[in-house]
N, CA, C and O of each residue as an XYZ file, in Angstrom:
384
protein
N     -28.227    -75.556   -111.411
C     -28.909    -75.547   -112.506
C     -27.606    -74.691   -112.689
O     -27.672    -73.854   -111.790
N     -26.227    -74.442   -113.546
C     -25.891    -74.090   -114.246
C     -26.408    -72.956   -115.413
O     -27.514    -73.308   -115.823
N     -26.074    -72.059   -115.884
C     -27.167    -71.821   -116.911
C     -25.729    -71.752   -117.954
O     -24.645    -71.303   -117.583
N     -26.024    -72.312   -119.329
C     -25.687    -72.770   -120.508
C     -25.803    -71.616   -121.949
O     -26.834    -71.473   -122.607
N     -24.357    -70.806   -122.237
C     -24.614    -70.752   -123.032
C     -24.721    -71.163   -124.029
O     -24.485    -72.350   -123.804
N     -25.065    -71.033   -125.867
C     -24.598    -71.015   -126.822
C     -24.294    -70.783   -128.804
O     -24.536    -71.059   -129.979
N     -23.838    -70.315   -128.145
C     -22.814    -69.593   -130.171
C     -23.147    -70.796   -130.638
O     -22.784    -71.825   -130.068
N     -24.179    -70.789   -132.183
C     -23.615    -71.894   -133.589
C     -23.853    -70.471   -134.517
O     -24.759    -69.651   -134.670
N     -22.646    -70.668   -134.971
C     -22.344    -70.877   -136.354
C     -22.010    -71.382   -137.996
O     -21.196    -72.124   -138.546
N     -23.627    -70.149   -138.574
C     -23.948    -70.717   -140.015
C     -23.779    -70.938   -141.001
O     -24.836    -70.613   -141.543
N     -22.746    -71.524   -142.176
C     -22.285    -70.279   -142.253
C     -23.425    -70.666   -144.183
O     -23.431    -71.854   -144.505
N     -24.076    -69.827   -145.008
C     -24.368    -71.000   -145.707
C     -23.682    -70.884   -146.645
O     -22.572    -70.354   -146.596
N     -24.443    -71.572   -148.158
C     -22.923    -71.448   -149.571
C     -23.996    -70.393   -150.400
O     -25.195    -70.649   -150.509
N     -23.437    -69.328   -150.889
C     -23.359    -67.456   -151.217
C     -25.101    -67.797   -151.978
O     -25.991    -67.094   -151.500
N     -25.565    -68.892   -153.174
C     -26.157    -69.453   -153.405
C     -27.569    -69.318   -152.175
O     -28.329    -68.351   -152.114
N     -27.626    -70.465   -151.349
C     -28.191    -70.548   -151.077
C     -28.781    -69.358   -149.259
O     -29.754    -69.585   -148.541
N     -28.274    -68.806   -149.183
C     -28.612    -68.158   -148.018
C     -29.691    -67.701   -147.171
O     -29.857    -67.617   -145.954
N     -30.631    -67.329   -148.596
C     -31.783    -66.472   -148.044
C     -32.246    -67.791   -148.341
O     -32.777    -67.405   -149.383
N     -32.557    -69.252   -148.329
C     -33.163    -70.710   -148.038
C     -32.720    -70.899   -146.275
O     -33.542    -71.232   -145.422
N     -31.387    -70.631   -146.018
C     -30.931    -70.998   -144.917
C     -31.325    -69.575   -143.578
O     -31.282    -69.600   -142.348
N     -31.640    -68.622   -144.435
C     -31.653    -67.646   -143.673
C     -33.504    -67.948   -143.258
O     -33.955    -67.117   -142.469
N     -34.193    -68.702   -143.592
C     -35.834    -67.934   -143.552
C     -35.491    -69.464   -142.994
O     -35.931    -68.845   -142.026
N     -35.287    -70.294   -142.761
C     -34.878    -70.995   -142.350
C     -35.249    -71.715   -140.139
O     -35.850    -72.110   -139.140
N     -33.676    -71.095   -141.371
C     -32.862    -70.302   -139.230
C     -34.393    -69.761   -138.329
O     -34.971    -70.294   -137.381
N     -34.796    -68.122   -139.327
C     -36.213    -67.439   -138.062
C     -37.160    -67.984   -138.333
O     -38.234    -67.612   -137.862
N     -37.058    -69.166   -139.279
C     -38.938    -70.202   -138.157
C     -38.772    -71.151   -137.091
O     -39.581    -72.025   -136.779
N     -37.018    -70.773   -136.247
C     -36.566    -71.546   -135.915
C     -37.255    -70.230   -134.208
O     -37.881    -70.303   -133.151
N     -36.768    -69.563   -134.795
C     -36.871    -68.625   -133.007
C     -38.287    -68.811   -132.182
O     -38.446    -68.997   -130.976
N     -39.629    -68.659   -133.635
C     -40.575    -68.341   -131.832
C     -40.092    -69.628   -131.179
O     -39.182    -69.715   -130.355
N     -41.009    -70.845   -131.783
C     -41.463    -71.953   -131.513
C     -39.940    -72.981   -130.059
O     -39.906    -73.872   -129.210
N     -38.863    -71.759   -130.868
C     -37.628    -72.356   -129.270
C     -37.990    -71.391   -127.937
O     -38.136    -71.552   -126.726
N     -38.040    -70.371   -128.838
C     -37.871    -68.926   -127.067
C     -38.894    -69.465   -126.845
O     -39.223    -68.833   -125.841
N     -40.156    -70.595   -127.108
C     -41.196    -70.722   -125.884
C     -41.292    -71.846   -125.270
O     -42.108    -72.252   -124.442
N     -40.067    -72.480   -125.917
C     -39.288    -74.087   -124.885
C     -38.989    -73.458   -123.341
O     -38.615    -72.368   -122.907
N     -39.498    -75.219   -122.559
C     -39.290    -75.103   -121.410
C     -37.372    -74.443   -121.140
O     -36.765    -75.034   -122.033
N     -36.362    -73.591   -120.381
C     -35.091    -73.662   -120.572
C     -34.727    -72.883   -120.961
O     -33.626    -72.393   -120.709
N     -35.738    -72.396   -121.905
C     -35.116    -70.785   -123.284
C     -35.198    -69.752   -122.067
O     -36.087    -69.591   -121.231
N     -33.714    -68.969   -122.287
C     -33.440    -67.277   -121.733
C     -33.396    -66.676   -122.752
O     -33.783    -65.508   -122.744
N     -32.839    -67.361   -124.148
C     -32.994    -65.801   -125.103
C     -32.251    -67.378   -126.041
O     -31.780    -68.500   -125.856
N     -32.705    -66.122   -127.353
C     -31.999    -67.360   -128.564
C     -33.403    -66.478   -129.630
O     -34.616    -66.483   -129.839
N     -31.499    -65.495   -130.205
C     -31.060    -64.496   -130.675
C     -30.467    -64.853   -132.029
O     -29.301    -65.226   -131.898
N     -30.968    -64.862   -133.504
C     -30.296    -65.195   -134.082
C     -29.850    -63.658   -135.313
O     -30.734    -63.005   -135.867
N     -28.539    -63.416   -135.471
C     -27.288    -62.498   -135.261
C     -27.133    -62.455   -137.241
O     -27.418    -63.624   -137.504
N     -26.970    -62.049   -138.036
C     -26.652    -62.080   -139.320
C     -24.941    -61.393   -139.413
O     -24.507    -61.468   -138.263
N     -24.330    -61.043   -139.935
C     -23.293    -60.633   -140.094
C     -23.547    -59.397   -141.601
O     -24.145    -59.379   -142.677
N     -22.256    -58.108   -140.411
C     -22.629    -57.012   -141.717
C     -21.584    -57.532   -142.708
O     -22.225    -57.300   -143.733
N     -20.063    -58.241   -143.285
C     -19.485    -58.410   -144.195
C     -19.691    -59.506   -144.649
O     -19.099    -60.323   -145.353
N     -20.299    -59.443   -144.319
C     -20.597    -61.391   -144.977
C     -22.040    -61.716   -144.263
O     -22.186    -61.959   -143.065
N     -23.268    -61.658   -145.441
C     -24.907    -62.289   -145.174
C     -24.464    -63.493   -145.114
O     -24.319    -63.768   -143.923
N     -24.188    -64.314   -145.737
C     -24.330    -66.271   -145.546
C     -24.017    -65.804   -143.810
O     -25.080    -65.840   -143.190
N     -22.932    -65.425   -143.005
C     -22.401    -65.881   -142.557
C     -23.818    -65.696   -141.250
O     -24.491    -64.666   -141.273
N     -24.047    -66.568   -140.424
C     -25.492    -66.602   -139.338
C     -25.430    -67.117   -137.869
O     -25.627    -68.258   -137.451
N     -25.144    -66.118   -137.277
C     -25.102    -66.032   -134.656
C     -26.598    -66.134   -134.716
O     -27.592    -65.626   -135.236
N     -25.904    -67.780   -133.280
C     -27.024    -67.675   -132.377
C     -26.619    -67.846   -131.406
O     -25.983    -68.827   -131.020
N     -26.980    -66.724   -130.719
C     -26.370    -67.045   -128.996
C     -27.836    -66.908   -128.225
O     -28.882    -66.267   -128.120
N     -27.352    -67.602   -127.946
C     -28.576    -68.635   -127.135
C     -28.688    -69.034   -125.082
O     -28.373    -70.206   -124.876
N     -28.974    -68.431   -124.065
C     -29.164    -68.637   -122.672
C     -30.371    -69.608   -122.564
O     -31.508    -69.496   -123.022
N     -29.852    -70.498   -121.899
C     -30.641    -72.256   -122.061
C     -30.777    -72.420   -120.256
O     -29.606    -72.577   -119.909
N     -31.552    -72.449   -119.145
C     -31.012    -72.196   -117.983
C     -30.266    -73.955   -117.775
O     -29.952    -74.219   -116.614
N     -30.121    -74.577   -118.368
C     -29.653    -75.785   -118.257
C     -29.641    -76.649   -119.247
O     -30.472    -76.840   -120.135
N     -28.342    -77.305   -118.963
C     -28.033    -78.888   -120.532
C     -28.144    -78.862   -120.282
O     -27.775    -78.016   -119.468
N     -29.506    -80.117   -120.000
C     -30.473    -81.406   -120.014
C     -31.762    -80.030   -120.478
O     -32.405    -80.774   -121.219
N     -32.261    -79.155   -120.536
C     -33.083    -78.489   -120.809
C     -32.924    -78.257   -122.017
O     -33.881    -78.483   -122.758
N     -31.792    -77.787   -122.531
C     -31.052    -77.792   -124.343
C     -30.261    -78.126   -124.913
O     -29.319    -77.436   -125.305
N     -30.537    -79.924   -125.220
C     -30.843    -81.303   -125.105
C     -31.867    -81.687   -125.767
O     -31.995    -82.233   -126.863
N     -32.848    -81.213   -124.690
C     -33.961    -81.561   -125.299
C     -34.726    -80.717   -125.836
O     -35.917    -80.847   -126.119
N     -33.912    -79.662   -126.013
C     -33.975    -78.656   -126.991
C     -33.961    -79.515   -129.087
O     -34.779    -79.548   -130.006
N     -32.635    -79.986   -128.889
C     -31.436    -80.547   -129.380
C     -32.791    -81.383   -130.204
O     -33.177    -81.170   -131.353
N     -33.080    -81.907   -129.684
C     -34.567    -83.313   -130.084
C     -35.085    -83.322   -131.019
O     -35.231    -83.828   -132.132
N     -35.502    -82.265   -129.980
C     -36.972    -81.102   -130.860
C     -37.445    -81.177   -132.432
O     -36.990    -80.301   -133.168
N     -38.171    -81.988   -132.901
C     -38.931    -81.412   -134.234
C     -38.925    -81.016   -135.077
O     -39.077    -81.448   -136.220
N     -38.593    -79.327   -134.325
C     -38.338    -78.424   -135.747
C     -36.169    -78.464   -135.348
O     -35.872    -77.296   -135.097
N     -35.685    -78.802   -135.314
C     -34.658    -79.152   -135.158
C     -34.182    -80.108   -136.679
O     -33.313    -79.787   -137.490
N     -34.970    -81.198   -136.703
C     -35.005    -81.802   -137.614
C     -35.420    -81.437   -138.806
O     -34.709    -81.658   -139.786
N     -36.128    -81.078   -138.873
C     -37.095    -80.121   -139.794
C     -36.241    -79.286   -140.783
O     -35.758    -79.562   -141.881
N     -36.219    -78.039   -139.927
C     -34.615    -77.582   -139.842
C     -33.117    -78.142   -140.718
O     -32.573    -77.386   -141.523
N     -32.864    -78.790   -140.586
C     -32.066    -79.524   -140.735
C     -32.100    -80.924   -141.944
O     -31.318    -81.869   -142.050
N     -33.002    -80.672   -142.526
C     -33.698    -81.834   -143.818
C     -33.606    -80.387   -145.165
O     -33.254    -80.364   -146.344
N     -34.017    -79.565   -144.398
C     -35.044    -77.900   -145.915
C     -33.483    -77.447   -146.269
O     -33.080    -77.021   -147.351
N     -32.529    -77.713   -144.746
C     -31.220    -77.395   -145.460
C     -30.210    -77.911   -146.668
O     -29.599    -77.250   -147.509
N     -30.274    -79.643   -146.391
C     -29.442    -80.041   -146.554
C     -28.367    -79.811   -148.063
O     -28.769    -79.879   -149.225
N     -27.341    -79.609   -147.737
C     -26.563    -79.259   -148.619
C     -26.391    -77.731   -148.842
O     -25.463    -77.217   -149.465
N     -26.956    -77.375   -148.512
C     -27.398    -75.524   -147.883
C     -26.679    -74.861   -147.693
O     -26.485    -73.776   -148.241
N     -25.818    -75.613   -146.445
C     -24.784    -74.983   -145.371
C     -23.680    -75.626   -145.191
O     -23.427    -76.804   -144.939
N     -22.648    -74.101   -145.459
C     -20.926    -74.333   -146.362
C     -20.568    -75.144   -144.821
O     -19.862    -76.150   -144.754
N     -21.141    -74.546   -143.772
C     -20.117    -74.852   -142.288
C     -21.069    -74.447   -141.505
O     -21.915    -73.604   -141.800
N     -20.873    -75.601   -139.465
C     -21.785    -74.972   -139.062
C     -20.446    -75.447   -137.785
O     -19.495    -76.183   -138.050
N     -20.631    -74.997   -136.835
C     -19.749    -74.729   -135.691
C     -21.020    -74.174   -134.696
O     -21.928    -73.342   -134.707
N     -20.260    -75.537   -133.581
C     -21.487    -74.633   -131.962
C     -20.574    -74.712   -130.736
O     -19.903    -75.713   -130.488
N     -20.579    -74.040   -130.278
C     -19.764    -73.653   -128.711
C     -20.647    -74.166   -127.235
O     -21.825    -74.349   -127.542
N     -20.549    -74.271   -126.663
C     -21.267    -74.807   -124.792
C     -19.797    -74.270   -124.733
O     -18.675    -74.607   -125.111
N     -20.484    -73.131   -123.972
C     -20.322    -71.856   -123.011
C     -20.673    -71.694   -121.951
O     -21.875    -71.479   -121.797
N     -19.727    -71.729   -120.688
C     -20.056    -70.278   -119.138
C     -20.598    -69.504   -118.945
O     -21.725    -69.993   -119.019
N     -20.741    -68.379   -118.685
C     -20.597    -66.854   -118.792
C     -19.628    -66.885   -117.345
O     -20.109    -67.447   -116.361
N     -18.232    -66.253   -117.255
C     -17.931    -66.353   -116.180
C     -17.486    -65.059   -115.989
O     -16.383    -65.002   -115.444
N     -17.831    -64.350   -116.177
C     -17.349    -62.432   -115.356
C     -18.345    -61.176   -115.875
O     -18.158    -60.030   -115.466
């Protein structure tokens, strides 16, 4: 199995920044307890506080996909509907 790194960028609508931040923070403890989660770290941009980045490492892509199908992510999506301006996700492999 190859370790998988995920970099997810979430940009909230300026007027919904605190809502999105609160919902993202709710994901941390429950996700860190999931099988295969090596780290799940949330960052907030110093210049643009509406921009959040998750830096994640997973034991395998399969275990990350299990995470992506979990209820708490569906709950996050419902709670932040219309509040996120953009979302990008990159699946990456550590090479050095």
